[in-house]
C-alpha positions in Angstrom: 34.4 71.0 8.6 35.2 68.6 5.7 37.9 66.0 6.0 40.2 64.6 3.3 41.8 61.2 4.1 45.1 60.5 2.4 47.7 57.7 2.4 51.3 58.6 2.7 54.7 56.9 3.0 56.5 57.5 6.3 59.7 58.1 4.4 58.1 61.3 3.0 57.5 62.7 6.3 61.2 62.0 7.3 62.6 63.3 4.1 63.3 66.8 5.4 65.5 65.4 8.3 67.0 62.2 6.8 70.1 61.6 4.7 70.1 60.7 1.0 70.9 57.1 1.8 68.1 56.8 4.3 65.6 58.2 1.8 66.6 55.7 -0.8 66.3 52.8 1.7 63.1 53.9 3.4 60.4 51.3 3.9 57.3 51.5 1.7 54.5 50.7 4.2 51.6 53.1 4.4 50.5 55.4 7.1 47.1 57.0 7.6 47.1 60.8 7.5 44.2 63.2 7.7 44.3 66.7 6.3 41.4 68.8 7.6 40.2 72.3 6.5 38.2 74.4 9.0 35.9 76.9 7.3 37.2 76.2 3.9 36.3 73.8 1.1 38.4 70.6 0.6 38.5 68.3 -2.3 37.3 64.8 -1.3 39.1 61.7 -2.4 42.2 59.5 -1.6 45.6 59.3 -3.1 48.8 57.3 -2.7 52.0 59.2 -2.6 54.8 58.9 -5.2 58.5 58.4 -4.5 60.3 60.6 -2.1 61.3 64.1 -3.3 64.8 64.4 -4.6 67.2 65.4 -1.7 68.5 68.4 -3.6 65.0 69.8 -3.5 64.5 69.4 0.2 65.4 72.6 2.1 66.9 72.7 5.6 63.6 73.8 7.2 60.3 73.1 5.4 58.4 75.0 8.1 59.8 78.3 6.8 60.0 78.1 3.0 61.0 81.2 1.1 59.5 82.4 -2.2 55.8 81.5 -1.5 54.8 85.0 -2.6 56.2 84.5 -6.0 53.6 83.9 -8.8 55.8 81.1 -10.1 56.0 79.2 -6.8 55.1 75.5 -7.1 54.6 73.1 -4.3 56.5 70.1 -5.7 56.2 67.8 -2.7 54.1 64.6 -3.0 50.4 65.1 -2.0 49.6 63.6 1.4 53.1 64.2 2.8 53.7 66.6 5.7 56.2 68.4 3.4 53.4 69.1 0.9 51.1 70.4 3.7 53.5 73.0 5.0 54.7 73.9 1.5 51.1 75.2 0.6 51.2 78.9 -0.3 48.7 79.8 2.4 50.7 78.0 5.1 51.1 79.0 7.9 48.3 81.5 7.7 45.6 78.9 7.2 42.9 77.1 9.2 44.0 73.7 7.7 44.9 71.0 10.1 47.3 68.1 9.6 47.0 64.9 11.6 48.9 61.7 11.5 46.7 59.3 13.7 49.3 56.4 13.7 51.9 58.7 15.3 49.3 60.0 17.8 48.5 56.5 19.0 52.2 56.0 19.8 52.4 59.1 21.9 54.0 58.9 25.4 55.1 61.6 27.8 58.8 60.8 27.0 58.6 60.8 23.2 56.4 63.9 22.6 56.4 67.6 22.8 54.2 70.5 21.7 55.7 73.6 20.2 53.6 76.8 20.0 55.1 79.1 17.3 54.1 82.7 18.2 55.1 84.3 14.9 53.3 81.7 12.8 50.4 81.3 15.1 50.6 77.6 14.7 51.1 74.7 17.1 52.8 71.4 16.2 52.7 68.2 18.3 55.9 66.1 17.7 56.0 62.4 18.4 59.5 60.8 18.0 60.7 63.9 16.3 57.9 63.8 13.7 54.9 66.0 13.4 51.7 64.2 14.4 49.4 67.2 14.6 49.8 70.7 13.1 47.0 73.2 13.7 46.2 77.0 13.9 46.1 78.8 17.2 45.3 82.3 18.4 47.6 83.3 21.3 47.5 86.4 23.5 46.7 89.8 21.9 48.9 92.8 22.4 48.9 93.8 26.1 47.9 90.2 27.0 50.8 88.3 25.4 51.2 84.7 25.9 54.4 84.0 27.9 57.2 82.3 26.2 59.2 79.5 27.8 59.4 75.8 28.4 56.4 74.4 30.3 54.7 71.1 31.0 51.1 70.0 31.0 50.2 70.4 34.6 46.6 69.2 34.5 43.8 68.3 32.2 40.2 69.5 32.7 37.5 68.6 30.1 35.1 71.4 31.2 37.3 74.1 32.6 36.0 77.7 33.1 37.8 80.9 33.6 37.5 82.6 37.0 38.3 86.0 35.5 36.9 86.4 32.0 33.3 85.9 30.9 30.0 87.8 30.7 28.2 90.3 32.9 24.4 89.6 33.0 21.9 92.0 34.4 18.8 91.4 36.4 16.7 91.0 33.3 19.0 88.2 32.0 20.6 90.3 29.3 24.3 90.3 28.6 25.7 93.8 29.1 29.4 92.9 28.6 30.4 89.8 26.6 34.1 90.3 27.3 34.0 91.1 31.0 36.9 91.2 33.3 35.8 90.2 36.8 39.0 91.6 38.4 37.7 95.2 37.5 34.6 94.7 39.7 31.1 93.3 39.3 28.5 96.0 38.3 25.6 96.4 40.7 22.7 94.1 40.0 24.8 91.8 37.7 26.0 88.3 37.9 29.1 86.8 36.2 29.0 83.9 33.8 32.5 82.4 33.4 33.9 81.8 29.9 34.2 78.2 29.0 37.6 76.8 28.2 36.8 73.2 27.0 39.6 70.5 26.8 41.9 72.6 29.0 45.6 71.8 29.3 47.1 73.9 32.1 50.6 75.1 31.5 51.1 77.6 34.4 49.8 77.8 38.0 48.4 81.2 37.2 46.2 80.2 34.4 47.8 80.0 31.0 46.8 76.9 29.1 45.7 75.4 25.8 41.9 75.2 25.3 39.2 75.1 22.7 38.1 78.5 21.4 37.6 80.8 18.5 40.6 80.9 16.2 41.3 83.2 13.2 44.3 82.2 11.0 47.3 84.3 11.8 45.7 86.5 14.4 46.3 86.9 18.2 42.9 87.0 20.0 43.2 85.7 23.5 43.9 87.1 26.9 47.0 84.9 27.1 45.9 81.4 26.5 46.5 79.3 23.4 43.2 79.0 21.6 42.7 76.0 19.6 39.9 75.1 17.2 37.3 73.1 19.2 37.5 69.8 17.4 41.3 69.9 17.4 41.3 70.7 21.2 39.2 67.6 21.8 41.6 65.5 19.8 44.6 67.0 21.5 43.0 66.5 24.9 42.4 62.8 24.1 46.1 62.2 23.4 47.9 64.7 25.6 49.4 63.4 28.9 50.2 65.3 32.0 53.9 66.1 32.2 54.6 66.3 28.4 56.7 69.4 27.5 55.4 72.5 25.8 57.6 75.0 24.2 56.2 78.5 23.5 58.7 80.0 21.2 59.4 83.4 19.6 60.8 81.8 16.4 60.1 78.9 14.1 61.6 75.7 15.3 64.0 73.6 13.0 62.0 70.7 11.6 65.1 69.1 10.1 66.4 68.6 13.7 63.2 67.1 15.0 61.6 70.4 16.1 64.7 71.9 17.7 64.1 75.3 19.3 67.0 77.6 20.4 67.2 78.3 24.1 67.0 82.0 23.4 63.7 81.6 21.6 62.0 79.9 24.5 63.6 82.0 27.3 60.9 82.6 29.8 59.2 86.0 29.6 56.1 86.5 31.7 53.1 88.3 30.3 53.4 92.1 30.7 51.8 93.5 33.8 51.2 90.0 35.3 47.9 90.1 33.4 46.9 86.4 33.5 43.9 84.6 32.1 42.9 83.3 35.5 43.3 85.3 38.7 44.5 83.7 41.9 42.0 81.7 44.0 41.1 84.6 46.3 39.1 86.2 43.4 35.5 84.9 43.9 33.7 83.6 40.8 30.0 84.1 40.7 28.3 81.2 39.0 
């Protein structure tokens, strides 16, 4: 993973949700921002952003810009700004990560929220209605869908392990099933090795959470949890606090309104068939 460090004006990050007068009077102090690319090359260097974009060129919701498929599409936002990050042609289907470390350091339970956007397979951490972290996720695959709804971080566990999914290992020490489901029974002569879920943030009592894992841009891969790239999961774990709200939404939130989500888009819908990532405690895990 290669990291590009950039300097940006806070006014640029607020441009999409501020009035014309506020943009003209915005302070010019600088803020440290990091844009990372996972699995892709990034051009090294630093840059200082220019003046804020003209208000007439700022759409209502920069998270869902139209026209990116057009061969004449141009990202006209200043480099280093969050607007420029989300206006990239590959966004949201990219492994690139946006991080504003200054905002992250100011995070509290009361000024923050995480929004998991199912259709975009992206997650965004808001602090004081501004995006502090934007990263790719892989949510539940078909038949194992991640439940939508409004949740809170219930617990943090640095070295969490699943008590349902993992590997079956035979008497010779060989893995016979690398995607085993213990609820379907343990084959004779086998042991179960639980799947690791590092930097775990529990969202439901029955085992849905955010954790480090393999992520493919734009693809649903999990058994219901929200997989996050390992390095991003570690960073999120460092800053997340128990009790902070998490919205799992069926639609893109409105960035111009501080990440507003419509109630209908986060109406609670459990996973089909009650097929959770972790089974209840009466299912015995074999270490």
